[in-house]
C-alpha positions as CSV (number, residue, x, y, z in Angstrom):
1,M,101.6,90.7,100.8
2,S,100.6,87.1,100.0
3,A,98.7,86.3,96.9
4,D,95.6,85.5,99.1
5,A,95.9,88.7,101.0
6,R,96.3,90.7,97.8
7,H,93.2,89.0,96.3
8,V,91.2,90.0,99.4
9,H,92.5,93.6,99.3
10,E,91.7,93.9,95.6
11,G,88.2,92.6,96.2
12,A,87.8,95.2,98.9
13,I,88.9,98.0,96.5
14,E,86.5,96.8,93.8
15,E,83.7,96.5,96.3
16,Q,84.3,100.0,97.6
17,Q,84.3,101.4,94.1
18,E,81.0,99.7,93.3
19,R,79.5,100.7,96.7
20,I,80.2,104.4,96.4
21,G,78.2,106.2,93.7
22,R,79.6,109.2,91.8
23,S,76.7,111.7,92.5
24,P,77.5,114.6,94.9
25,K,75.0,113.2,97.4
26,E,76.6,109.7,97.4
27,I,80.1,111.0,97.6
28,R,79.2,113.3,100.5
29,A,77.5,110.4,102.4
30,A,80.6,108.3,102.1
31,L,83.0,110.9,103.4
32,F,84.0,111.2,107.1
33,P,82.2,114.1,108.8
34,E,85.4,116.2,109.0
35,E,85.9,115.8,105.2
36,A,82.3,116.5,104.2
37,G,82.6,120.2,105.1
38,Y,85.6,120.7,102.7
39,F,83.7,118.8,100.0
40,D,80.6,121.0,100.5
41,R,82.6,124.2,100.3
42,D,84.5,123.1,97.1
43,F,81.4,121.7,95.5
44,R,79.4,124.9,96.0
45,R,82.3,127.1,94.7
46,F,82.8,125.0,91.6
47,V,79.0,124.9,90.9
48,D,79.0,128.7,91.0
49,E,82.1,128.9,88.8
50,A,80.6,126.4,86.3
51,G,77.4,128.5,86.1
52,D,79.3,131.7,85.5
53,G,81.6,130.2,82.8
54,L,79.5,127.4,81.5
55,D,82.4,125.1,82.1
56,L,82.0,121.9,84.1
57,S,85.7,120.8,84.0
58,E,86.6,122.1,87.5
59,L,83.3,120.7,89.0
60,N,84.1,117.3,87.4
61,K,87.6,117.4,89.0
62,C,86.0,118.3,92.4
63,L,83.6,115.3,92.1
64,E,86.5,113.0,91.1
65,H,88.6,114.2,94.0
66,G,85.7,113.8,96.4
67,W,85.0,110.3,95.1
68,R,88.6,109.2,95.5
69,G,88.5,110.6,99.0
70,A,85.3,108.7,99.7
71,L,87.1,105.5,98.5
72,S,89.8,106.0,101.1
73,S,87.2,106.7,103.9
74,H,86.5,103.0,104.7
75,D,89.0,103.0,107.6
76,L,88.9,106.0,109.8
77,E,92.1,105.3,111.7
78,A,94.1,104.7,108.5
79,H,92.6,107.7,106.8
80,R,93.5,110.0,109.8
81,H,97.0,108.6,109.9
82,M,97.5,109.3,106.2
83,L,96.3,112.9,106.7
84,D,98.6,113.3,109.7
85,V,101.6,112.0,107.7
86,A,100.8,114.3,104.8
87,D,100.6,117.3,107.2
88,R,103.9,116.5,108.8
89,F,105.5,116.0,105.4
90,Q,104.2,119.4,104.2
91,R,105.7,121.0,107.4
92,G,109.1,119.6,106.4
93,E,109.2,116.9,109.1
94,K,110.9,113.6,108.3
95,V,108.3,110.9,107.5
96,R,108.8,107.3,106.5
97,K,108.5,106.9,102.8
98,V,107.8,103.8,100.9
99,P,109.0,103.6,97.2
100,W,106.2,103.5,94.7
101,P,107.1,100.1,93.3
102,E,106.9,98.7,96.8
103,T,103.6,100.4,97.4
104,K,102.2,99.0,94.2
105,A,103.4,95.5,95.0
106,R,101.9,95.6,98.5
107,S,98.5,96.9,97.4
108,G,98.0,94.8,94.3
109,F,97.5,98.2,92.5
110,L,98.6,97.1,89.1
111,S,96.5,93.9,88.9
112,C,93.5,95.9,90.1
113,I,94.0,98.6,87.4
114,R,94.5,95.9,84.8
115,R,91.2,94.2,85.8
116,L,89.4,97.6,85.7
117,L,90.8,98.4,82.3
118,S,89.9,95.0,80.9
119,R,86.3,95.7,81.9
120,T,86.2,98.8,79.8
121,A,88.0,97.3,76.7
């Protein structure tokens, strides 16, 4: 990925993070319809468990997971492809794998993380 393309990609990631709020309503609205039902089910279960045990840790994990899912929901075709590859991998089928260092380099992941961390420091 060229430096220009990486800059555009990183900008899209940051824009997506700023666009999607972290409330349950905002997360659900950003999910694809087929994912929203799973989010609803998990959210309700963790709300019930949190009320019973007075512990919000699992509910917070559910919201974080849902938010990350919403971030990946900006491209329906790519998202469905990712889910298909994950399903095939879990069934034991051979799938193309990309080494993590290559994935990071392609996506500009490290520079994006560094920028986000510098904002909180």
